[in-house]
C-alpha positions as a printed NumPy array, in Angstrom:
array([[-21.626,  27.007,  28.735],
       [-18.568,  25.85 ,  29.098],
       [-17.326,  25.854,  25.375],
       [-14.01 ,  24.648,  23.693],
       [-13.31 ,  26.389,  20.059],
       [-10.472,  24.768,  18.117],
       [ -9.303,  26.545,  16.035],
       [ -9.875,  29.894,  17.91 ],
       [ -6.89 ,  31.692,  16.777],
       [ -8.129,  31.846,  13.239],
       [ -9.594,  34.445,  11.301],
       [-13.093,  33.278,  11.885],
       [-12.391,  31.444,  15.498],
       [-11.163,  35.068,  17.139],
       [-14.53 ,  36.403,  16.642],
       [-16.107,  33.681,  17.7  ],
       [-14.438,  33.333,  20.715],
       [-14.675,  37.106,  21.239],
       [-18.634,  37.004,  20.363],
       [-19.239,  33.829,  22.815],
       [-17.318,  35.471,  25.847],
       [-19.135,  38.784,  25.56 ],
       [-22.816,  36.57 ,  25.623],
       [-20.994,  35.04 ,  28.881],
       [-19.734,  32.133,  28.195],
       [-16.617,  30.319,  29.31 ],
       [-14.473,  29.569,  26.354],
       [-10.931,  27.688,  26.231],
       [ -9.363,  28.151,  22.676],
       [ -7.304,  25.064,  21.05 ],
       [ -4.895,  25.761,  18.399],
       [ -1.616,  25.072,  17.044],
       [ -0.67 ,  28.56 ,  17.327],
       [ -1.653,  31.5  ,  20.187],
       [ -4.024,  34.387,  18.981],
       [ -2.818,  37.289,  18.267],
       [ -2.385,  39.636,  21.257],
       [ -5.851,  41.61 ,  21.365],
       [ -7.933,  42.11 ,  24.293],
       [-10.879,  40.532,  23.741],
       [ -8.661,  37.231,  22.447],
       [ -5.963,  37.515,  25.876],
       [ -9.33 ,  36.851,  27.992],
       [ -9.811,  33.251,  26.877],
       [ -7.284,  30.58 ,  28.094],
       [ -5.221,  29.195,  25.409],
       [ -4.441,  25.386,  24.855],
       [ -1.952,  24.398,  22.022],
       [ -2.964,  21.063,  20.744],
       [ -2.051,  18.98 ,  17.394],
       [ -6.173,  17.921,  16.829],
       [ -4.889,  15.184,  13.969],
       [ -4.   ,  13.31 ,  17.183],
       [ -6.712,  11.685,  19.047],
       [ -4.877,  11.658,  22.642],
       [ -4.214,  15.157,  22.415],
       [ -7.75 ,  16.232,  21.111],
       [ -9.448,  14.207,  24.155],
       [ -7.145,  16.047,  26.513],
       [ -8.048,  19.271,  24.841],
       [-11.732,  18.793,  24.763],
       [-11.902,  17.448,  28.625],
       [-10.412,  21.122,  28.889],
       [ -7.642,  19.389,  30.377],
       [ -6.157,  21.369,  33.669],
       [ -7.428,  24.343,  32.089],
       [-11.416,  24.436,  32.425],
       [-13.584,  21.199,  33.78 ],
       [-16.664,  20.472,  32.799],
       [-16.794,  21.197,  29.466],
       [-20.305,  21.035,  27.541],
       [-19.588,  21.805,  24.127],
       [-17.229,  22.34 ,  21.382],
       [-17.465,  24.631,  18.132],
       [-14.837,  22.967,  15.936],
       [-13.271,  25.694,  13.443],
       [ -9.76 ,  24.159,  12.938],
       [ -9.024,  23.592,   9.862],
       [ -7.119,  23.922,   6.322],
       [ -9.322,  26.986,   5.348],
       [ -9.651,  26.918,   1.563],
       [ -8.309,  25.13 ,  -1.586],
       [ -5.461,  27.603,  -2.107],
       [ -4.035,  26.871,   1.449],
       [ -2.189,  23.759,   0.952],
       [ -1.579,  20.931,  -1.452],
       [ -5.174,  18.559,  -2.126],
       [ -3.677,  15.508,  -0.181],
       [ -2.795,  17.725,   2.515],
       [ -5.792,  19.425,   2.798],
       [ -8.023,  16.82 ,   2.723],
       [ -5.724,  14.501,   5.373],
       [ -5.561,  17.524,   7.82 ],
       [ -9.365,  18.342,   7.508],
       [-10.714,  14.541,   7.71 ],
       [ -8.471,  13.254,  10.416],
       [ -9.168,  16.341,  12.719],
       [-12.722,  16.177,  12.477],
       [-12.881,  12.703,  13.086],
       [-10.489,  13.115,  16.217],
       [-12.921,  16.212,  17.615],
       [-15.953,  14.077,  16.87 ],
       [-14.703,  10.795,  18.73 ],
       [-13.562,  12.905,  21.856],
       [-16.739,  14.754,  21.702],
       [-18.747,  11.627,  22.075],
       [-16.255,   9.845,  24.2  ],
       [-16.665,  12.246,  26.664],
       [-20.033,  12.926,  26.413],
       [-20.668,  16.411,  25.367],
       [-23.681,  17.934,  24.822],
       [-23.03 ,  19.446,  21.625],
       [-20.982,  19.817,  18.513],
       [-20.954,  22.503,  16.362],
       [-18.622,  22.885,  13.318],
       [-17.692,  24.333,  10.305],
       [-19.139,  22.885,   7.074],
       [-18.717,  25.085,   3.934],
       [-20.738,  26.432,   1.003],
       [-18.429,  24.472,  -1.173],
       [-20.109,  21.487,  -0.764],
       [-22.829,  22.483,  -2.729],
       [-20.676,  23.331,  -5.743],
       [-18.369,  26.196,  -5.263],
       [-16.315,  26.999,  -7.903],
       [-19.674,  26.808,  -9.8  ],
       [-18.325,  26.056, -13.239],
       [-21.449,  23.941, -13.701],
       [-24.765,  25.963, -12.759],
       [-26.471,  25.25 ,  -9.67 ],
       [-29.893,  23.229, -10.016],
       [-31.966,  26.326,  -8.895],
       [-31.517,  29.3  ,  -6.928],
       [-31.408,  30.365,  -3.834],
       [-29.57 ,  27.108,  -3.326],
       [-30.663,  25.617,   0.009],
       [-29.971,  22.458,   1.905],
       [-32.043,  20.278,  -0.466],
       [-29.661,  21.432,  -3.464],
       [-27.718,  18.146,  -4.453],
       [-23.957,  18.278,  -2.704],
       [-21.255,  18.744,  -5.799],
       [-17.826,  18.603,  -4.015],
       [-15.305,  20.437,  -6.254],
       [-11.952,  20.059,  -4.675],
       [-10.412,  18.157,  -1.634],
       [-11.234,  20.89 ,   0.629],
       [-14.859,  20.721,  -0.348],
       [-14.325,  16.703,  -0.324],
       [-13.264,  16.809,   2.89 ],
       [-16.344,  18.827,   4.535],
       [-18.722,  16.519,   2.698],
       [-17.629,  13.824,   4.27 ],
       [-17.483,  15.634,   7.588],
       [-21.074,  16.017,   7.492],
       [-21.426,  12.406,   6.846],
       [-19.319,  11.588,   9.904],
       [-21.484,  14.154,  12.132],
       [-24.305,  11.582,  10.911],
       [-22.626,   8.761,  11.954],
       [-21.243,  10.05 ,  15.275],
       [-25.148,  11.472,  16.037],
       [-26.637,   7.785,  15.584],
       [-23.926,   6.452,  17.613],
       [-24.771,   8.813,  20.049],
       [-27.571,  11.477,  22.116],
       [-25.117,  14.305,  20.507],
       [-26.589,  16.952,  18.209],
       [-24.044,  17.869,  15.411],
       [-24.614,  21.228,  14.004],
       [-22.652,  21.852,  10.888],
       [-22.747,  25.312,   9.381],
       [-21.892,  25.774,   5.503],
       [-20.33 ,  29.352,   6.008],
       [-19.839,  31.45 ,   2.708],
       [-16.708,  33.399,   2.524],
       [-16.319,  34.816,   5.795],
       [-15.622,  38.993,   5.547],
       [-14.54 ,  40.819,   8.555],
       [-14.848,  44.656,   8.078],
       [-11.822,  45.244,   6.294],
       [-12.037,  43.103,   3.626],
       [-15.16 ,  45.364,   2.487],
       [-12.417,  47.687,   0.893],
       [-12.04 ,  45.328,  -2.114],
       [-15.708,  45.033,  -2.765],
       [-15.693,  48.13 ,  -5.137],
       [-13.53 ,  45.971,  -7.275],
       [-16.299,  43.151,  -7.462],
       [-18.758,  45.586,  -9.243],
       [-16.678,  46.342, -12.512],
       [-16.32 ,  42.822, -13.052],
       [-19.032,  40.216, -11.957],
       [-17.486,  37.412, -13.253],
       [-14.691,  37.557,  -9.796],
       [-17.221,  36.535,  -7.814],
       [-19.903,  33.979,  -9.48 ],
       [-17.604,  31.248,  -8.445],
       [-20.066,  31.327,  -4.926],
       [-23.003,  32.89 ,  -6.198],
       [-21.78 ,  36.312,  -5.289],
       [-22.297,  35.196,  -1.843],
       [-20.79 ,  36.179,   1.613],
       [-21.264,  36.079,   5.197],
       [-20.148,  38.66 ,   8.065],
       [-17.921,  37.775,  11.011],
       [-21.091,  38.944,  12.97 ],
       [-23.284,  37.07 ,  10.925],
       [-20.778,  34.201,  11.481],
       [-20.425,  34.303,  15.471],
       [-24.586,  34.727,  15.567],
       [-25.091,  31.632,  13.835],
       [-22.859,  29.802,  16.356],
       [-24.415,  30.934,  19.489],
       [-27.719,  29.769,  17.155],
       [-26.355,  26.739,  16.89 ],
       [-25.185,  25.92 ,  20.508],
       [-28.856,  26.403,  21.968],
       [-31.321,  25.277,  18.918],
       [-33.775,  22.56 ,  19.609],
       [-31.95 ,  20.368,  17.095],
       [-32.104,  16.402,  17.219],
       [-29.146,  14.333,  15.191],
       [-27.212,  15.975,  12.783],
       [-27.876,  18.899,  10.607],
       [-26.452,  21.36 ,   8.06 ],
       [-27.268,  24.524,   7.908],
       [-26.354,  27.255,   4.617],
       [-25.105,  30.264,   6.499],
       [-24.576,  33.787,   4.331],
       [-25.446,  37.235,   4.333],
       [-28.714,  37.894,   3.469],
       [-27.729,  39.948,  -0.161],
       [-24.666,  39.491,  -2.348],
       [-21.961,  41.375,  -2.629],
       [-22.965,  43.129,  -5.68 ],
       [-25.11 ,  46.405,  -6.655],
       [-26.201,  44.389,  -9.874],
       [-29.8  ,  42.899,  -9.189],
       [-29.605,  39.001,  -8.402],
       [-31.725,  37.979, -11.38 ],
       [-29.68 ,  39.844, -13.691],
       [-26.422,  38.511, -12.387],
       [-27.964,  34.891, -12.813],
       [-29.255,  35.607, -16.145],
       [-26.325,  36.594, -17.475],
       [-23.868,  34.099, -16.029],
       [-25.981,  31.328, -15.721],
       [-29.061,  31.168, -17.804],
       [-31.791,  28.968, -17.826],
       [-31.539,  28.363, -13.741],
       [-34.958,  28.193, -12.247],
       [-35.101,  30.851,  -9.769],
       [-37.816,  31.537,  -7.229],
       [-40.479,  33.907,  -7.464],
       [-39.612,  35.312,  -4.042],
       [-36.478,  36.067,  -4.724],
       [-35.803,  39.758,  -4.272],
       [-33.628,  42.433,  -5.966],
       [-30.234,  41.724,  -4.143],
       [-31.124,  38.6  ,  -1.871],
       [-28.642,  35.978,  -1.419],
       [-28.264,  33.027,  -3.533],
       [-27.471,  30.718,  -1.127],
       [-30.736,  30.435,   0.896],
       [-30.975,  31.   ,   4.374],
       [-34.395,  30.611,   5.378],
       [-33.825,  26.91 ,   7.337],
       [-30.832,  28.501,   9.921],
       [-33.755,  31.419,   9.967],
       [-36.37 ,  28.985,  11.373],
       [-34.094,  26.446,  13.373],
       [-31.165,  28.274,  14.76 ],
       [-32.48 ,  31.872,  14.997],
       [-30.224,  33.033,  12.389],
       [-31.049,  36.868,  11.693],
       [-27.841,  38.733,   9.174],
       [-28.707,  42.005,   9.794],
       [-25.607,  43.811,   9.165],
       [-24.769,  44.293,   4.952],
       [-21.933,  45.843,   3.4  ],
       [-24.209,  48.274,   2.079],
       [-24.511,  50.273,   5.413],
       [-20.68 ,  51.356,   4.61 ],
       [-21.055,  52.411,   1.376]])
């Protein structure tokens, strides 16, 4: 496919661009800044654009004069967490850019929109206990920050634009994305489990995230759907049931929960997207 990746210069975007190229897709990276000079990133053309501006976004998603015949967009561009800017700036930027990308995709008649939602739609940081665990797509949404709220409203926008068009909109509720250098910090979590209780000790490897994007680009999906994307295990050596009993006592747990199974349920992504997060940090220690 011919695919525009917004935010292709970012932490996750660089990985997704490289992975799509490796699997034979034509990719255009649209971002406010160019990617770091690496061999994989340099092989994808780069187009600078302010995605909060509809005119620039429309031109970018058309491929401008760089890549004609764009078929899909993977929208990763956003202020990436509640700590990266003030709440109003995060909300304004993320809502505006998501709306312009969705609107431009519909205007241009693209075949598919895949975009980065977030685990934070489900309640992290978890000061209140979840209703049950592992959390799945049926769990109520509890946005606790302007960042999370922007993602919840992005999911509602996706449903609206999907109703107006025949375009599938697939939201990926990514857990905390880890590149391989991030695993050096994991031993510090084992000494104090409270450090990572904010997202139920979950994570997602860069390879998992890239795989989920490819799955979303080809999955048989109608309308707007959102899927939890996490690793198959937690960041901890301690058992998942033991962690929940200590920090969230009384929360109902699935009978099928394995010793180190993720507390963010990924069965839906496995079933619909063909998601299969094979790699675990445990291979490194």
